N, C-alpha and C positions, 0 to 999 in steps of 0.2 A: 915664434908665440906658444906654442907646445912645449919647446926646451925650458925657455923662462917659467913657465907655471910648471915645470915636472920637476926644476928648482926649487921651487917656494916650500917653506916649514914654518911652522909655528907663524902662518898665516890666516889673512882671515877672505872668508868668501861670502860675495854679498847676490842671492840668489833673487835677480830683480834689478831692474834699473827703472823704475816708474818715480811717480813722484816721492814716496817716501826713499826706496832705494838711493835715486841719485842723490840722495843728500847726505845717506850716509858714506856713500863713496866718497864723495866731497870732504867728507870729514875725516874719514881715514887716509885721504891723500896731504891732506893738511899737517895732519899727525905722524905723516910721515913711516906710514905700516904697511909692511907688503901686504898684499889684498887683488882679487882674480874676482872678479864680475861675472856674474852669465846672466842671458838674457836671449829670447829669440826676436827681438826686434832690431831689423834693419836700421833705424835710427840711432836706437843706443848702441849697437855696434860702432858706427860714426864719430858719434860722441867719443866714447872711448878711444876710438884709433887717435882723433885729433887728439885729447888729454895725453895720449902714449898709456892707460891704463891698460893692465892685462886684460883680457878680455877671451871667453868663450862665445860662442854666438850655440844655445841650443835649447834643450828646455831641463829647467833646474829637476822636474818632478822625476826626470828619467837618472838611474845611480849611475848609468855610466859615464852621464855627463856633470853627476858630483864627484867622481872616483878621479875623471879627467881636471876637475876644479883642485884635484889632492884634499879631498874633505880628508881624510884617512891621517894627515898631514898637519893639518889646520887647528888654531887656533881658537878659535870662532868662526860661526854661522851666523848670516843673517837671513833671514825667509822675510823677502818684502814680495812677494807675487801679489796679483792682483786680486786672487779669491783665498777663504779661509781654507777650505779645501787645498789648495795648493801648496799651503804654507806648512798644513798638518802633514801631507804627506813628504814635504821636502822635511820638515822635521825628522819622521820617524825615520826615513831612509839614514840621513846625516847622522842620527845617534846610534843607529845598527853599524853603520861603517865606521864610525869614530864614536866611544862609550864616553870619550870624556872632553870632548868638545864642546864648549859653551853655545848655546844656542839661541836667540832673539829672534821670536818672529812677528809677526805683523796680523793685528786679526780686524775687519771692518764691526765686527760687534761683539759686545761682552757676553753674549751666550756661548760665544764662538772658546773664548780663553782658554776653557775649565780643559777644551778637547784638545785645545795641542797643548798644554802643557801636557797632559798625559801621555803624549804622544811623541815628547820627549825632550820638547823645547823648557831651555830654565825660566826665559821669563818673555811674557807676551806682552806688545803693545799695542794699543786699542787709539790710535789718534786721533780722530772723534770725539773720546773719552777724557784724552790729554788736554786736547784743545779745548775743550767747555769747562774742564776744572781752571785752566791758565785764565779765562777771560772770566770767571768768575771773583778770582784772583785780583784780575786785573781792579774790577770795581770794589771788591770787599778790604782787598788790605796792596793797594797799587804799589808803595814804597817797599813793600816786602818781594814785589813781582818786579818790581823795576831792579833790587838789588841783584838776585837772581838771573835774572838775562845782564847784568855788568858783567856779574863775577863767572858766569858759564857761557854765555854768548855774544860778550863785545870786541869785535878784533883790537886788536892791540891795546887793553887793559891791562893796566898792571898784575894785577891779583888772578888768580886762579883760584880753581877746589882743583885738588887731585888726591888720587892714593897710591899709598904705597907699603911696601908689605916688609916687615922686619927679618933679616935673616938669621940663623941661627947662631951668626959670628959677631950679629951686630954687638957695640959694647951698650946698646941702650936697651938691649935685654936683661932682664930679672929688674930694672929702675923703674921707679914710678914715675909719672910725669913729671913730677916737681923733682925728683932728684936728677932725674935726667938730664935738667936744663936745655929742653927742646926750646922752649920760647927765646931763651938766651943765649943760645947757641945759634940756632936756626931764620930764629923771629916768624915763626912756622903758629898757626894759631890749632890745633886739636880739635877738629869739631864731632869724631865721633869713630868708634873703635869695634873691628872685626875680629871678632877670634874666632877661627875655623870652627862649626859644629856647635856656633852659640848665635842668638840674636846678636844684632849689631844693639852696640852701646851707644848712646849719643849722648852730647855733653857731658862725656867724662870727667872725672872728678882726677883734680894733682894728686891725689893718693893712689890713683889705678896703677899696678903694676902692669908693663909689657913683658907679654911671652914672645918667645921666638914664632914667627906666622901670623904675628898680628896684623891686620891690615888697618893704616893708620888716613881718614880722611881727613886733608889739611885743609887749611887756607895760605894762602901766601902769593911773594913775586916767583917767577922764574928762577931766580935764583936762590932764597930761599928753600923752594921745594928742593931743586938739584942738591945744595947742600942736606937736606937730612937724607935723601937717595945714597949719600955717601957715609952716613951714621949709618942707615939701614942695612 
């Protein structure tokens, strides 16, 4: 297991395999991306062994354990431990070890979000807050909530929301959304464009010009998104 983990690069580290972390790990496994899990729970180790997931039995707040998980080579890290203080410490340690790693941390209260962000996390998720908003949306706008569930969570659904970045050599660069013929060529709908250093532009117009490095948030089938990836 140590040999496997030592060879990982551009992988994801999941600190904590509790109720939230186990879902994150399952999603990463389904996506087929490399990852390693850290937890001190014996039951979690058994579950990871049964699933064939790379696992480190240890305390994620210990920098030596983060190093063993290859956080210095990692693309992203999820801090999903039980307490906000532990997630803050993991975020702080991971940021010191890898200034470029993307960190998403869990918090149990809105009051802790700012502290965890200042410790080095890129995003902080409060499950209780998100759950409450989703429940309200189910009451107030059920059709919208159901649609989002269909395109983001349903298994076997034809459509999905994806994010695809334009490379410098892409033939789409310096074209407008209209002139590029994205819809005619691939069938995807462009929902938003994120340009480095700028706020995300939602509902872009057909006359918006595409630049190298733009991240396109699109809606389409797997085949359509693959077609766009080839052009990008």
